[in-house]
C-alpha positions in Angstrom: -68.1 23.1 57.9 -66.7 24.7 60.7 -62.8 25.2 61.4 -63.0 22.4 64.1 -64.1 19.8 61.6 -60.9 20.4 59.6 -57.8 18.4 60.1 -55.0 20.2 62.2 -56.8 23.5 61.6 -55.0 26.1 63.6 -56.8 29.6 64.5 -54.0 31.9 63.7 -55.9 35.0 62.9 -52.5 37.0 62.4 -51.7 35.0 59.1 -54.8 33.4 58.1 -57.8 35.5 56.1 -61.0 35.3 58.3 -63.0 32.0 58.1 -59.8 30.5 56.4 -57.8 28.4 58.9 -54.3 27.4 58.4 -54.1 23.9 57.3 -51.2 21.4 57.5 -51.6 20.1 54.1 -48.8 17.7 54.7 -51.8 15.8 57.1 -54.1 15.3 54.1 -54.3 12.0 52.5 -54.4 13.2 48.7 -51.1 15.4 49.6 -49.2 12.4 50.8 -50.6 10.2 48.0 -49.2 12.8 45.6 -45.8 13.1 47.2 -45.6 9.1 47.4 -46.3 9.1 43.5 -43.3 11.6 43.2 -41.0 9.3 45.1 -42.4 6.3 43.1 -41.9 7.7 39.6 -38.2 9.0 40.6 -37.4 5.7 42.3 -38.8 3.7 39.1 -37.0 6.1 36.5 -33.6 5.9 38.1 -34.1 1.8 38.1 -35.1 1.9 34.6 -33.2 4.6 33.0 -31.4 2.3 30.7 -34.7 1.0 29.2 -36.3 4.3 28.7 -39.5 3.3 30.0 -42.3 5.1 32.2 -44.0 3.5 34.9 -47.0 3.8 32.4 -45.4 2.2 29.4 -43.9 -0.5 31.7 -47.6 -1.3 33.4 -49.2 -1.5 29.6 -46.3 -3.9 28.5 -47.0 -5.9 31.4 -50.8 -6.1 31.0 -50.0 -7.3 27.5 -48.1 -10.3 28.6 -51.0 -11.3 30.7 -53.9 -10.1 28.4 -52.5 -10.6 24.7 -55.0 -9.2 22.1 -56.8 -6.9 24.3 -58.3 -3.7 22.9 -57.2 -0.2 23.9 -60.4 0.5 25.9 -59.9 -2.6 28.0 -56.2 -1.9 28.5 -57.2 1.8 29.9 -59.6 0.4 32.3 -56.8 -2.4 33.6 -54.1 0.1 34.2 -56.5 3.1 35.6 -55.9 5.4 32.9 -58.2 7.2 30.2 -58.4 6.1 26.8 -56.8 9.3 25.2 -53.7 9.0 27.5 -53.4 5.3 26.8 -53.8 6.0 23.2 -50.4 8.1 23.4 -48.7 5.6 25.3 -49.6 3.1 22.6 -48.6 5.2 20.1 -45.2 5.5 21.7 -44.7 1.9 22.2 -45.6 1.0 18.8 -43.2 3.6 17.3 -40.4 2.0 19.5 -41.4 -1.5 18.0 -42.4 -2.8 21.4 -46.2 -3.7 20.5 -48.5 -4.3 17.4 -52.0 -2.8 16.8 -54.0 -5.0 14.8 -57.8 -4.4 13.2 -60.2 -7.1 14.1 -62.3 -8.8 11.2 -65.4 -8.1 13.2 -64.9 -4.2 13.6 -62.3 -2.2 11.7 -62.4 0.5 14.3 -61.2 -1.8 16.9 -57.4 -2.7 17.3 -56.2 -5.5 19.2 -53.0 -5.1 21.1 -50.0 -7.5 21.6 -46.4 -7.4 22.5 -43.5 -7.8 19.9 -40.4 -9.9 20.9 -38.8 -6.6 21.5 -41.4 -5.7 23.8 -41.0 -9.2 25.6 -37.2 -8.6 25.6 -37.5 -5.4 27.6 -39.8 -6.6 29.9 -37.6 -9.4 30.6 -34.5 -7.1 30.6 -36.2 -4.4 32.9 -38.3 -6.8 35.1 -35.6 -7.3 37.7 -34.6 -3.6 38.3 -38.6 -2.9 38.5 -38.9 -5.2 41.1 -35.8 -3.9 42.9 -37.4 -0.3 42.6 -40.6 -1.6 44.2 -38.7 -3.0 47.1 -36.4 0.0 47.6 -39.9 2.4 47.6 -41.0 0.2 50.7 -37.5 -0.2 52.5 -38.5 2.1 55.2 -41.4 -0.5 56.2 -41.1 -3.8 57.9 -42.7 -6.8 56.1 -45.8 -6.7 58.1 -46.1 -2.8 57.3 -45.7 -3.6 53.8 -48.3 -5.9 53.9 -50.5 -3.5 55.8 -49.9 -0.7 53.5 -50.8 -2.5 50.5 -54.0 -4.0 52.2 -55.1 -0.5 53.1 -54.0 1.2 49.8 -56.3 -1.6 47.9 -59.2 -0.8 50.4 -59.4 2.9 49.7 -59.0 2.2 46.0 -61.6 -0.2 46.1 -64.0 1.6 47.8 -63.8 4.7 45.7 -64.2 2.3 42.6 -67.4 0.9 44.2 -68.9 4.4 44.8 -67.9 5.7 41.2 -67.1 3.3 38.7 -65.8 6.1 36.8 -63.1 7.1 39.6 -61.4 4.2 38.4 -60.3 5.8 35.1 -60.0 9.8 35.0 -62.0 11.4 32.2 -60.1 12.0 29.1 
């Protein structure tokens, strides 16, 4: 790849090593996505501080409302995280009494997950704050821009999931 093929590569020989252009990382999609993730977590954490729940914990609880009795592997695919990360999240939520793990009769190694009444109550209580945080994240955008942003985000994700189904869930 030549310097001209790189985004915003400046030929600044005084400050860059030879053959290594100065790159404006702020223009890289990955950098912007990581920064947006930091913003999203900060906004979410502020909105849900009273409930002490992380975005991933909330996503797990929310999935269990709509998919009660799913196993850990399926849950990890549903929320897009590896099984070991989800295992730790499940451990913490179970310790807080927000979900239950039950063995199946067919295979004692498989544990099915479901919400407890406490988990349901947390979702009901925190839900409005979570929705407000999602709106707050997109405050700078018009309604049309919000819809376009969501469509483009899904398009990029789905494209990479089709290229590599393993891209959906990081290795763990």
